[in-house]
C-alpha positions in Angstrom: 1.4 9.5 -21.6 4.1 8.0 -24.2 7.0 9.9 -25.7 9.8 8.3 -27.9 12.8 10.0 -29.0 16.4 9.3 -29.4 19.3 10.3 -27.0 22.8 10.6 -28.2 25.5 10.7 -25.4 29.3 11.4 -25.9 32.1 11.6 -23.6 31.6 11.3 -19.7 27.9 10.9 -20.2 28.4 7.6 -22.1 30.9 6.4 -20.0 29.0 6.7 -17.0 25.7 5.4 -18.6 28.1 2.3 -19.5 29.0 1.8 -16.3 25.7 1.8 -14.3 24.6 -1.0 -16.5 27.8 -3.0 -16.2 27.6 -2.6 -12.4 24.1 -3.4 -12.8 22.4 -0.7 -11.4 20.4 -0.6 -14.3 19.2 -3.3 -17.1 19.0 -1.0 -20.0 19.9 2.7 -20.8 16.1 3.2 -21.3 15.7 2.3 -17.7 18.6 4.4 -16.6 17.2 7.3 -18.5 13.8 6.9 -16.7 15.2 6.5 -13.4 17.4 9.9 -14.0 14.2 11.9 -15.3 12.5 10.7 -12.4 15.0 12.0 -10.0 15.1 15.1 -11.3 11.7 15.1 -10.9 12.2 14.3 -7.1 14.7 16.9 -6.9 12.7 19.8 -8.1 9.6 18.8 -6.2 7.3 17.8 -8.7 6.8 14.2 -7.9 6.6 12.2 -4.7 8.7 9.0 -3.8 5.2 7.5 -2.7 4.0 8.1 -5.9 6.9 6.8 -8.1 6.8 3.8 -5.7 3.3 3.1 -6.3 3.7 3.6 -10.1 6.4 1.3 -10.1 4.5 -1.7 -8.1 1.5 -1.1 -10.1 3.6 -1.6 -13.2 5.1 -4.7 -11.9 1.7 -6.2 -11.0 0.3 -5.4 -14.5 3.4 -7.2 -16.4 2.0 -10.5 -14.6 5.7 -11.5 -14.1 6.5 -12.9 -10.6 9.5 -10.5 -9.4 11.7 -11.9 -6.3 12.4 -9.6 -3.5 15.8 -8.6 -4.9 14.1 -7.7 -8.1 11.4 -5.6 -6.7 14.2 -3.8 -4.5 16.4 -3.0 -7.4 13.3 -1.5 -9.2 12.5 0.6 -6.5 16.4 1.7 -5.9 16.2 2.5 -9.3 13.6 5.6 -9.1 14.8 6.7 -5.8 
């Protein structure tokens, strides 16, 4: 499934988003929003960490890109 939409952040939300990107926690706003949604899903018990990890690994394999150990770690941390 794919869902496209526009999000407008102001104030503390916008500042926090930029700080997370500046500090390298996320490479983009889109990545940060995805991780936030997955984190809420985890907190609500709607998805398991194992399923998220597997989806991250599958997406990385499908991309055909060669990832370093550090890149894999960052991708997994982004969704946990």
